C-alpha positions, 0 to 999 in steps of 0.5 A: 353305379347310379349318380343323381344330379350328374350334370352339376359341377359336383355330380359330373366330377363324381362321375368322372372319378368313378368312371376312371375307377372302372365303374359303369355309371347311370347318370340321372338329371333333369338337365342333360345339356351339361352332360358330355360323357362319351364313355361307353360305360356312361348311360344318361337318364333324363328325368326328375328325381322325384318321379318314381318312373325316373328312379325305376328307369335308372335302377333298371338300366343299372342292373341290365344284363344281370349287372350288379348294382354296386352303389348309389350317389344322391347328389341332386339338389336345389339351393334356394336363397330366400329370406328366412321368413318369406319361404312359401309352401311351394319353396318348401315342397320343391326343396324337400322333394328333391333334396330329401324325398328323392334321396330316400326313395332312390335309396330304397329302390337301389337298396332292393337291387343291392340286397341280392348281392349281400353288399352295396354302398349309398353316399348322400351329398349333404352340406355344411348348411345342414350343421351351421345356421344360415338364414339366407338358405333356411330351407336348404339347410333344413333339408340337408340336416334332415338328410344327415339324420336319414343317412344314419337311420338308413345305415342302421336299417340296411346294415343287416343286408351288407349295405353301407350308407354314409354322407359326404358334407361339402363346405364352400366348393368352387362351382357355378352354383356357389357363384350364383349363391354369392350373387343372391346373398350379395343382392340381399345384403346390398354389397358386391358378390366379391365381398360375399365371396371374400367373407365366406373364404375368410371364415375357412381355416384352410383359407380357400374354397374346395375343388369338386375333385376333392368332394369326388375323392371323398365319395369314391373312398366311401364307395370303395372296399377301403371303407368296408367298415364305415357306415352311418358316418358323415365325412366333412369336406370343408377345409375345417369350417366347422371348427371355426367360430 
């Protein structure tokens, strides 16, 4: 199993869940400082997910010694918070490069390693921002909307090879990255980060932020045989946020 963005809060929670389920994991991240998995079944590849060399190394390690590649989780992402009309070409390139480009090419290379087995599962990590307008993170939302579209297209393209492709779309999840986004939004609005957090939580029907373990549980389900007849779908882990106005 390959998990990109493995050193982030959600990525590391996914790794912990999959390791507990008995999978061997190849974790990929450009920042390895936060990775602290001591299990012998975890292998870390430090690198940029937009790099072909990084992708090839990750897949090669996952299938070393004749092991079958069971799945891929595209979790690596960047979340720029910029005024909607001030996004530069460099901002767009960085966001699309990591959030969409890398997920596509990782999926293509991983699928090639899954095809001989006649089965496999790819889970892309989307975001509620891909379905709900948010001027403060326009580029991020656009990249996640595109990722959702790519997920359904790949699901159709790979169905004949027995490879399922699905999306897990988190809402507001309690992570350090969420806290950092609160600060950025607060600075732009001229209010306190706590006020931004309160507003965001108030819009969630379940009345709370999600936990990273809840996202990991959704990913684990879609990777498992229990989801063997599910492909091309989006599983929203957002406390009902898309049902509110």
